[in-house]
C-alpha positions in Angstrom: 29.6 -2.3 17.2 30.0 -5.1 19.7 27.6 -4.4 22.9 24.8 -3.1 19.6 25.0 -7.0 18.2 25.1 -8.7 21.6 22.3 -6.6 22.6 20.4 -7.3 19.1 20.9 -11.4 19.9 18.8 -10.7 23.1 16.0 -9.1 20.6 16.0 -11.8 18.4 16.1 -15.3 20.2 13.3 -16.9 20.0 12.2 -17.3 23.3 8.5 -15.1 24.6 10.5 -11.8 25.8 6.7 -10.4 26.5 3.9 -11.1 29.2 1.0 -11.8 26.4 -1.6 -14.3 25.9 -0.4 -16.4 22.0 -3.8 -16.4 21.2 -2.2 -16.7 17.1 -0.4 -20.0 16.7 2.9 -19.1 14.2 1.9 -20.5 11.1 -1.7 -18.8 11.2 -2.0 -15.6 10.6 -4.1 -13.5 12.7 -8.1 -13.8 13.0 -8.9 -10.2 12.9 -7.3 -9.5 8.9 -9.8 -12.0 7.8 -12.3 -9.0 8.5 -10.1 -5.8 7.7 -11.5 -3.5 5.5 -8.6 -1.6 4.6 -7.0 1.6 4.0 -3.7 2.6 2.9 -3.1 5.7 3.6 -0.1 8.1 2.1 0.8 10.8 4.4 2.2 13.4 2.4 -0.7 13.7 0.5 -3.5 12.7 2.8 -4.7 15.7 5.4 -2.4 18.8 5.8 -3.2 19.4 9.8 -0.6 21.3 10.5 1.4 23.9 8.4 3.8 25.1 11.0 5.7 21.5 10.0 5.7 21.7 6.5 8.9 20.7 4.7 11.8 22.9 4.0 14.2 23.0 1.1 16.8 21.5 4.2 14.8 18.5 4.7 14.2 17.2 1.4 17.3 18.0 -0.1 19.3 14.8 -1.4 23.0 16.0 -2.5 24.0 16.1 -6.1 20.7 14.1 -6.7 17.5 16.1 -5.5 18.6 20.5 -4.3 15.5 21.9 -4.9 15.8 25.8 -6.3 15.9 28.3 -3.7 12.8 30.0 -4.4 11.2 27.0 -3.8 7.6 26.5 -1.4 5.1 23.9 -0.7 2.6 23.6 -3.2 -1.1 25.0 -2.6 -3.0 21.2 -1.4 -6.1 22.9 -4.3 -3.9 23.6 -6.7 -4.6 22.7 -10.5 -2.4 19.1 -10.7 -0.6 19.9 -14.4 -0.7 23.4 -13.6 3.0 25.1 -12.3 4.7 27.2 -9.6 7.1 29.9 -10.8 9.3 27.3 -9.5 8.9 24.5 -11.3 8.5 26.4 -14.6 12.0 28.0 -13.9 13.7 24.3 -13.5 13.1 23.4 -17.7 12.3 19.7 -16.7 9.8 17.9 -17.6 6.5 17.4 -15.8 7.4 13.8 -14.1 11.0 15.5 -12.7 9.5 18.6 -11.4 6.8 17.1 -9.9 9.6 15.0 -7.5 10.2 18.0 -6.1 7.1 19.0 -5.0 5.3 18.8 -1.2 1.7 19.1 0.2 2.7 18.9 3.5 0.6 16.3 4.2 1.2 14.8 8.4 0.0 12.4 11.3 -1.8 15.6 12.4 -3.8 15.6 9.5 -4.2 11.9 10.1 -5.6 12.2 13.8 -7.5 14.6 12.2 -9.5 12.5 9.8 -10.0 9.8 12.0 -13.7 10.8 12.7 -14.1 10.6 9.2 -12.5 7.1 8.5 -14.4 5.8 11.5 -17.6 6.9 9.6 -16.2 5.3 6.6 -16.6 1.9 8.1 -12.9 1.2 7.4 -11.1 -0.7 10.4 -7.5 -1.5 9.4 -5.0 1.0 8.4 -2.2 0.8 5.8 0.4 3.6 6.4 3.3 4.1 3.6 6.3 5.0 5.1 6.4 7.4 7.4 10.8 6.4 8.8 12.8 9.6 8.3 13.9 10.4 4.5 13.9 13.3 2.5 11.6 12.1 -0.6 7.5 12.2 -0.6 7.2 8.3 -0.6 9.7 8.2 2.1 11.3 4.5 0.5 14.6 6.0 0.8 15.0 6.0 4.9 17.6 8.8 6.1 16.7 7.3 9.4 14.6 3.8 9.6 14.0 4.1 13.8 12.2 7.7 13.5 9.4 8.7 12.0 10.2 11.4 9.3 10.2 14.8 10.9 7.8 16.3 9.2 5.4 14.5 10.2 5.6 15.5 13.7 5.0 18.9 15.2 8.6 20.1 15.8 10.8 19.3 13.0 13.9 21.4 14.3 13.7 19.8 17.4 13.4 15.8 16.6 16.6 17.1 13.7 17.9 17.7 17.3 17.1 14.8 19.2 18.4 11.9 16.5 21.5 13.8 15.6 22.4 13.3 19.4 21.9 9.3 19.2 24.8 7.2 18.1 21.7 5.3 15.4 23.9 1.9 15.5 23.7 1.8 19.3 19.5 1.1 20.0 20.0 1.8 24.2 20.4 5.7 22.6 17.3 5.7 20.5 15.3 8.4 21.7 11.8 9.0 20.9 11.1 12.5 18.9 8.5 14.2 18.8 6.9 13.0 15.7 7.6 9.5 17.2 5.1 10.8 19.6 2.9 12.1 17.9 2.6 8.4 15.7 1.9 6.6 19.1 -0.3 8.5 20.0 -2.1 8.2 16.4 -1.4 4.2 17.4 -3.6 4.5 20.5 -6.2 6.5 19.0 -7.3 4.6 16.5 -6.2 1.6 19.1 -9.5 3.3 21.2 -11.6 3.1 18.1 -10.9 -1.0 17.9 -9.2 -0.2 14.1 -6.0 -2.0 13.7 -2.9 -0.3 12.3 0.0 -1.7 10.6 3.7 0.2 9.3 5.3 -0.3 5.6 9.1 -0.4 5.3 12.0 -1.8 3.0 14.8 -3.8 3.9 16.1 -4.3 0.6 17.3 -1.1 0.5 17.5 2.6 2.1 18.1 6.5 0.6 21.3 7.9 0.3 21.3 9.9 2.7 20.9 7.2 5.7 23.2 7.4 9.0 25.3 4.0 8.2 25.5 4.8 3.9 27.2 8.4 4.8 29.7 7.1 7.1 30.7 4.9 4.5 31.0 7.9 1.9 32.8 9.4 4.3 35.3 6.8 5.4 35.1 3.9 2.7 37.1 1.1 3.5 37.7 2.3 7.3 33.6 2.8 7.5 31.9 0.3 10.3 29.3 -0.4 7.3 30.8 -0.9 4.7 29.8 -4.9 4.4 26.3 -3.3 4.9 25.6 -2.6 1.3 26.8 -3.8 -2.1 29.4 -1.7 -3.2 31.1 -2.6 -6.3 34.0 -0.4 -5.5 35.7 2.3 -3.3 37.1 5.0 -4.2 40.7 5.4 -4.7 42.2 8.5 -2.8 45.6 8.5 -5.0 44.0 8.6 -8.3 42.0 12.0 -9.7 38.4 10.4 -10.0 36.2 8.8 -7.7 36.1 4.8 -8.5 33.3 4.2 -5.3 30.6 2.1 -6.8 27.6 0.5 -6.2 24.3 -1.3 -6.8 21.1 0.3 -6.4 17.4 -0.9 -6.5 16.1 -1.4 -10.1 19.8 0.6 -11.1 18.5 3.8 -8.7 21.4 5.7 -8.0 19.6 7.2 -5.2 18.4 3.6 -3.4 21.8 1.5 -2.3 20.9 -1.8 -1.9 21.3 -3.9 1.6 23.9 -6.7 0.9 22.5 -10.2 0.6 24.1 -13.0 1.6 24.2 -16.9 2.0 22.5 -17.5 -1.4 22.3 -20.5 -1.8 19.9 -20.7 -4.8 19.8 -18.2 -8.3 18.8 -15.7 -7.8 16.6 -14.6 -10.4 14.1 -11.3 -10.1 10.8 -12.0 -9.7 11.6 -15.2 -8.0 11.8 -16.4 -5.0 15.6 -17.1 -3.6 17.6 -19.0 -0.1 19.1 -16.2 0.9 19.8 -13.4 3.6 20.6 -9.9 4.4 24.0 -8.8 5.9 23.9 -9.7 9.7 25.1 -6.0 10.9 22.3 -4.2 8.5 20.0 -7.2 9.9 20.3 -6.8 13.7 19.2 -3.1 12.8 16.0 -3.3 11.2 15.3 -6.2 13.9 16.0 -3.6 16.8 13.3 -1.0 14.5 10.4 -3.5 14.3 11.0 -4.4 17.9 10.5 -0.5 18.3 7.6 -0.1 17.4 5.6 -3.3 17.6 6.5 -2.9 21.8 7.8 1.1 22.0 8.9 0.7 25.8 8.6 -2.9 25.8 4.7 -2.8 25.7 3.1 -4.9 22.9 -0.5 -3.0 24.4 1.3 0.9 22.9 2.4 -0.9 19.6 1.4 -1.3 15.7 -0.4 -4.1 15.0 1.9 -5.7 11.5 4.0 -4.6 8.8 3.6 -4.5 5.3 7.1 -5.0 3.8 8.1 -3.4 0.6 9.7 -5.4 -2.9 9.2 -8.3 -0.7 11.4 -10.7 -3.3 14.3 -8.8 -3.5 15.2 -9.7 0.0 15.8 -13.7 0.2 14.0 -16.0 2.1 16.0 -16.9 5.0 15.6 -13.0 6.2 12.2 -13.9 6.0 12.0 -16.7 8.1 13.4 -14.8 11.0 11.8 -12.1 10.2 8.8 -13.7 11.2 9.9 -15.6 14.3 11.3 -12.0 15.2 8.1 -10.4 15.2 5.8 -13.5 16.1 7.9 -13.4 19.5 7.2 -10.1 20.0 3.0 -10.1 19.1 2.2 -13.6 18.3 -1.1 -11.4 16.8 0.9 -9.0 13.8 0.3 -9.5 10.9 3.0 -9.8 8.5 1.9 -9.0 4.6 4.6 -8.8 1.3 4.2 -7.1 -1.9 5.2 -10.1 -4.0 4.0 -8.5 -7.7 5.3 -9.0 -11.0 7.3 -12.6 -12.0 7.6 -10.8 -15.6 5.9 -7.4 -16.0 3.0 -6.5 -17.1 2.1 -10.1 -18.2 3.3 -12.8 -15.5 2.8 -12.1 -11.7 4.3 -14.0 -8.8 3.4 -17.2 -7.6 2.6 -16.0 -3.8 2.0 -19.5 -2.4 6.8 -19.9 -1.4 5.6 -16.4 1.1 3.0 -18.3 2.6 3.4 -21.3 3.9 3.3 -20.4 7.4 6.9 -19.7 7.9 7.0 -15.9 5.9 4.3 -13.8 5.3 0.4 -13.9 6.2 -0.5 -12.5 2.6 0.7 -10.3 0.1 -0.7 -7.6 -1.6 -3.2 -9.9 -3.8 -2.8 -8.0 -7.0 -3.2 -11.5 -8.7 -7.4 -11.6 -8.0 -7.5 -7.5 -9.2 -5.8 -8.2 -13.3 -8.4 -10.6 -13.8 -11.6 -8.7 -12.3 -11.1 -5.3 -14.0 -10.9 -7.8 -18.0 -14.2 -8.3 -16.3 -15.5 -5.5 -15.1 -13.8 -2.6 -17.4 -14.1 -1.9 -21.3 -10.9 -3.2 -22.4 -9.2 -4.1 -25.1 -8.3 -7.4 -22.9 -11.7 -8.6 -21.6 -12.7 -11.6 -20.2 -15.7 -13.4 -20.1 -17.0 -15.0 -16.6 -15.9 -18.2 -17.0 -12.3 -16.9 -17.6 -13.0 -14.5 -14.7 -14.6 -17.8 -12.4 -11.3 -20.0 -13.8 -8.2 -16.8 -13.2 -9.8 -16.9 -9.7 -9.8 -20.9 -8.4 -6.3 -20.5 -10.1 -5.1 -17.8 -7.9 -6.6 -19.2 -4.8 -5.7 -22.8 -5.7 -1.9 -22.2 -4.6 -2.9 -20.6 -0.9 -3.9 -22.5 1.7 -7.2 -22.3 3.0 -6.5 -20.2 6.1 -4.1 -17.2 3.6 -6.8 -16.8 0.9 -8.9 -14.8 4.0 -6.0 -13.4 5.0 -4.7 -11.3 1.4 -5.3 -7.9 1.3 -7.1 -7.9 -1.9 -5.3 -4.4 -3.1 -7.4 -2.7 -6.9 -5.2 0.9 -6.8 -2.7 1.7 -4.6 0.4 4.4 -4.4 2.1 2.6 -7.8 -0.6 1.9 -9.9 -3.8 4.2 -11.7 -6.3 4.7 -9.6 -9.7 2.5 -10.1 -11.7 5.2 -12.6 -9.0 6.0 -14.1 -7.6 2.3 -14.9 -10.8 1.3 -16.1 -11.4 4.5 -17.8 -8.0 3.5 -20.3 -8.7 0.5 -22.4 -5.1 -0.7 -21.9 -2.8 -3.3 -20.3 -2.8 -3.8 -16.8 0.0 -1.4 -15.4 1.4 -1.3 -19.5 1.4 2.4 -21.4 -0.3 3.7 -17.7 0.6 7.2 -17.7 -0.2 10.4 -20.5 4.3 10.1 -19.9 4.2 6.4 -21.8 0.6 6.4 -24.1 0.1 9.8 -25.2 -3.4 8.4 -26.1 -3.8 7.7 -22.2 -6.8 9.3 -21.1 -6.2 11.2 -18.3 -9.8 13.2 -17.5 -12.5 12.6 -15.7 -14.4 9.4 -16.7 -17.4 8.9 -18.1 -20.8 8.0 -16.1 -20.5 4.2 -17.9 -17.0 4.4 -15.8 -18.2 5.2 -13.1 -20.6 3.0 -13.1 -18.4 -0.6 -13.9 -16.1 0.2 -11.0 -19.4 0.4 -8.7 -19.7 -3.1 -10.5 -16.0 -3.8 -9.5 -16.2 -2.5 -5.9 -19.4 -4.9 -5.3 -17.6 -7.7 -6.5 -14.2 -7.1 -4.3 -16.6 -6.5 -0.6 -18.1 -10.1 -1.4 -14.9 -11.2 -2.1 -12.8 -13.9 -0.6 -10.0 -11.7 0.8 -9.6 -8.8 2.8 -10.7 -5.8 0.5 -8.6 -2.4 0.5 -9.2 1.4 -0.4 -6.2 3.1 -2.0 -6.9 7.0 0.1 -9.2 9.0 -2.2 -11.0 6.3 -4.0 -14.2 6.7 -1.6 -13.8 10.4 -2.7 -14.1 9.7 -6.4 -10.7 10.6 -7.2 -8.8 9.5 -10.8 -5.2 9.9 -11.5 -2.5 7.3 -13.9 -0.1 5.0 -13.0 2.2 7.0 -10.5 3.1 9.9 -10.1 -0.4 10.8 -10.7 -2.1 8.3 -8.6 -0.9 10.6 -5.6 -2.8 13.7 -5.8 -3.5 15.1 -2.3 -6.9 14.4 -1.4 -10.1 16.2 -2.2 -11.4 16.6 1.3 -15.1 17.8 1.2 -15.3 21.2 1.5 -12.2 22.4 -0.4 -12.6 24.4 -3.5 -10.1 23.2 -5.7 -8.9 24.6 -9.0 -9.9 23.3 -11.9 -7.6 20.3 -13.5 -6.5 20.8 -16.9 -9.0 17.3 -18.8 -5.4 17.1 -21.1 -3.1 16.7 -18.6 0.6 18.6 -19.4 0.4 18.1 -23.1 0.6 21.4 -25.9 -2.4 22.4 -27.0 -6.4 23.6 -26.4 -6.5 23.5 -23.0 -10.2 21.8 -21.0 -10.3 21.4 -17.4 -12.9 19.5 -15.3 -13.8 20.7 -12.0 -12.5 18.5 -9.2 -14.8 17.9 -5.7 -15.6 15.4 -2.6 -18.0 13.3 -4.4 -20.6 12.3 -2.1 -22.2 9.7 -4.3 -19.0 7.6 -4.6 -18.0 7.6 -0.6 -21.8 6.7 0.2 -21.7 3.9 -2.1 -18.0 2.3 -0.8 -19.8 3.2 2.8 -22.2 1.0 1.9 -20.5 -2.3 0.9 -18.7 -1.6 4.1 -21.4 -2.0 6.1 -23.1 -4.6 4.3 -19.4 -6.7 4.5 -19.4 -6.0 8.5 -23.0 -7.1 8.7 -22.6 -10.4 7.0 -19.3 -12.2 8.7 -20.5 -15.3 5.8 -18.5 -12.4 3.4 -15.3 -12.7 5.1 -14.9 -16.3 5.7 -18.2 -18.0 3.8 -17.0 -20.5 1.2 -17.5 -19.2 -2.4 -19.1 -21.3 -5.4 -19.6 -19.6 -8.4 -23.2 -20.4 -9.7 -23.5 -18.8 -13.0 -20.1 -17.6 -15.5 -22.2 -17.2 -19.1 -20.9 -14.5 -21.4 -21.2 -11.4 -19.1 -23.1 -12.8 -16.5 -21.3 -14.2 -13.3 -23.2 -15.2 -10.1 -21.8 -16.7 -7.1 -22.7 -18.1 -3.3 -20.8 -17.2 -0.3 -21.5 -19.5 2.1 -21.0 -20.8 5.2 -22.9 -23.1 8.1 -25.0 -20.3 9.2 -25.8 -17.8 6.1 -25.6 -17.5 2.2 -25.6 -14.9 0.2 -25.9 -14.7 -3.4 -24.0 -12.2 -5.8 -24.8 -11.8 -9.2 -23.6 -9.2 -11.7 -25.0 -8.5 -15.4 -22.1 -6.8 -17.7 -23.9 -7.7 -21.3 -25.5 -5.1 -23.8 -28.9 -5.6 -22.0 -31.3 -7.0 -19.5 -30.9 -10.9 -18.4 -32.7 -13.0 -16.0 -31.1 -15.2 -13.3 -32.1 -18.8 -12.6 -32.0 -18.9 -8.2 -30.9 -22.2 -6.7 -34.1 -22.2 -5.5 -37.4 -20.9 -5.2 -37.8 -18.3 -1.3 -37.9 -14.1 0.0 -34.9 -13.1 -0.8 -34.0 -9.3 0.2 -31.4 -7.4 -2.1 -29.2 -6.1 0.3 -27.7 -3.4 -2.5 -31.2 -1.8 -2.9 -33.3 -3.4 0.1 -35.9 -4.7 -2.0 -37.6 -7.2 -1.0 -39.1 -10.2 -3.9 -40.3 -13.8 -3.7 -39.5 -15.9 -7.2 -36.0 -18.5 -8.1 -35.1 -15.5 -10.8 -34.5 -12.1 -10.8 -33.9 -9.5 -13.5 -31.2 -7.7 -13.3 -30.8 -4.4 -15.7 -27.7 -4.3 -18.2 -24.3 -3.0 -15.6 -26.3 -4.0 -12.8 -25.5 -5.8 -9.5 -27.5 -7.7 -6.8 -26.2 -8.8 -3.5 -29.6 -11.3 -2.0 -30.1 -12.3 1.4 -32.6 -15.2 1.9 -34.7 -14.4 4.5 -37.5 -17.0 5.0 
């Protein structure tokens, strides 16, 4: 352990350790993040590119917590989401429990196979949900931080042998598994396409299969890692019962929390606090961070940054050191934290304490989506254009100007309903957003009006301040309620899917929806991406609201060279929009050209106008 610590002291020394031109000042987000068009990939459900590495019961088993039945098997990619295989039915458990046992076989080869598709769509930055070695489908329950999941690579059996040969506490013994090497190959292929890629890690907790936790379970108070975690009581071998107790994240015993130390302010859920993580665990995390930023000491082969899970659960002191560590290795790396709820489901956290230049470059900016949903969707909580303007200005004014443009403007993710379902239902955002929580929640294919409203919101997303994000499958026209239903396998072109039960898993007569790739939706995303990339003012320009009357919304994006006017009519009938001046304009959505100082928009329509004279 002493050798491990001394090695890592060099790692976190804040002197430059790699020969690289410092192009981004320490307190600034990297310039590339402001022009990013993010595509979020949830690997297990993205694409199965190599069926030979499909998960087996041994690799997904968590003793006493998740043990698949003897006849368990990988779920067919095209199966009705609400259908069940024989092994699921025999478990005799609620749908939301049995679905956690499912695996579809998505892997890194699947991502490599689809890079051309992503390039055709037009995205230029990939956000990969956790791929660290873990038994779950989501990988936030790390078994090993420093390796890629064995079932995401080509040789799970060989990789397990390599992992077993290491001392996980000593980075000097770490080797590259086949899965690790395939991921590094993916990084290189992404970079060849002039795209960026970031990884997702949760430094707040591990899984119970994590190597240090397993040592604690075995050795209790004698474990070298007993201080890494928040242990409430160790087992007393002199008694018949097991007194071992610990704190799990959000009360979840499958996710033991790493110990928080040096806490100097009140720690209240949903609020920032001053504190750190146990030094031994912290040093291990810093070594893992360096491993992927600069493989074998080469920043050119590494990832372009990190998304940090449940970042508010960790003290600000840790994050300040983390930024220093990361930026010392690669000044152009992007750091983005998950800062979400102060008090669910009504109040989101203030991102300002995390975006002052000493912690993150950005946060997952759900803050801009929530009011936009209430404007664009048919909701019981509908707002008008003026309220949307006020809400957005309130959020932006809490941020430094540079950070506003670096925000990842998320709409749907692995942790929230898909856009189409979110717009199809009138509920409060993220509240009772599954059929399990609300029997009236609509889980079937949305109606035509919902598709149109989503397309209008997307015009806003791609013309707004901040970097737009797409959760994998949204561009395919996928729908789904909140977790776990947002994590369906992607409906790739050419796949023949079983029809999906429209009234989900509830009792009664069933009706069905056809599941197939939606080319019209894909084309809309592709058009909006193309418009944003062809007009840099949409990435770097100021915003000025020019029309906020009822459900009529208009704003300008303007820089020194160009100006774009964006208009929306969500009134129930057609509306005239007066323009700032009489000129010749091109509507970038339709390519139509007109001259004048006004434009007539039909209900549920938009225009993106560029002056051409």
